[in-house]
N, C-alpha and C positions, 0 to 999 in steps of 0.2 A: 547826245545819243547820235552813232554811227548809222550809216546807210549803208546798206550791202547789197551788190547785183554784180551780174556779170556781165562780161565783156560781150557787146554786142556780133561781134568777129570771132573772138576765140575762145570764148566761154569760160575764162580766168574770172573766178570769183574775187570780186575787189568791194571794199571799204571802206568810206568817207563821213566826215562829220557831217552832219543832217544841213551845217549853214553852209555848205560848199556845194549844193541842190542847184541844177541850172549852171553850175560852172563846165566848161571845157575843159577836159584833157586827154592827153594820152597814156594807152594801157601800156601797162610797165612791159607787160609780153609781146604783145607782136606788133606796138607804138598804133595802132587803130586812135583816131578822133572821135571822141565821141561826147557830149554831156551827160554829168552827171543825173541819175531821176531823183525823183522825191522822194523820200521817204514815206514808205506805204505804213500807215496805223495797224499796228497787229495786237493785236487782243490774246493774250495767251494764260490760258488758267495756273498759274503757280505751280510745281510739279507736287506732285505727292511726297510726304517725306518719305525715308526710306525705312523700309521693313529690317529689322534687329535682325543682327548674323549673328547667324551659328558658330561658334569656333572653328575656326579652323578655316572658313568658309574664303574667307578674302586669300586665300592660295588658290582657288580656281577660278574667281570671277570672271566673268564674260568681258570684255571689252568689246566694245562696237567702234567702228572708225570709220570717218566720213570721210574718202580721197578723191577731190578735186580732180576731174580729166576733162582732157581736152585733144582734140583733132591736130595741134599746133607741134611742130615736136618739143620737145623739151629742152629745157636750158637746164646748166650748173649751174645753181648757185653758189657754188664752195668752188674756187679756183685753187686746182693744183699744182704746188710747187713745182720747177723742176728737180730731180734728184739732185741731191750732191754729192761734191766726191767726194769719196768713201763709202760711197754706193757700192754693193757686188754687182759685179756684170758677170752673167753667164757666159762662161767661153768654154767647149768642150768639158770633160771629164773633169775638171779643176777647176774652183771658182778664181777668176780674178776680182782684186780689189786695189781702188784706185785713192789715195791719200796726195791733196794738197795743205803745203805748210808755208803763209807765206812770213815774211820775216815782219809784217807790219802789228801780226796777229799773235806777235812773241814779244812784243815790247812794252813796259812795266817804266814809269818814273825814275828816268838816265839808265835804265839797264835794257840790255838785249838782249835775252834766252832766247834766240834761236836756233844758236847748236846746240841747245841742249836739248829742246824739242826734237830737233829732229834726230839728235844722238841718240836717245829715249825713245822713240818711235822707233827707229833703227831697231833699235836691242829686244823692244817687246816681239815684234814678227818674228824678229832672227833673219839669220846670214840666206841663208837656205828658201827661204820662205821670196827674197826678192826678186824680181824678174827685172826693173830697170830703175835708175835713180834718174827724172830730168830737172836741170835748172830752167825756171823759166823767170821770165821780166813781163810785169805788169804796169799801167800806168793807175791812180786813182786820184778821184777828187777832194782833200779833206776838206769838211766841213767851215775848218778855222778859217785856213787860208785862201778856200777857193780858186787854188792855183794847182794844175796839174800835177802829180808826182810821180818820182817812176820809182818802182820798187824790185824784189824779188824775192824768190821761193823755190818752193823741189817740189817734183810731181813725182812718188814713188807708187809702182805698180807693184804688188804682192801678189802670195797665192795665200787666201783668207780660210 
């Protein structure tokens, strides 16, 4: 059986197995240390069975949600990744985009398709839309050899 209890500092609702009652923990929200309280026996009668619904009433059912509130600043639980290259960047009246093509991403077993991928991409966007093409060099650490390896690619700036 789980014990539910609020953090004494930030009032965040927490739950733990009742066998952990009396153990000291740190609140995952505010990091305050406190002891898990013992479960209080709660006798609640079972809810009555729901009344039969009228046809089509499920489309307008009222839902009641309980949202925990705290005085502490909120934290994002989902970390947003950095925008990838190729993401549109608004600059003036025209939309400028950036695309990076790395040679390592164009390799298959025994074949290097870097030139074909770059050529195909440039043909797709059209010569009139190209702002600049820049070569890049970078180092990466392959999983199999774990030795820093140098590679190259292109950074293409174009009107989207």
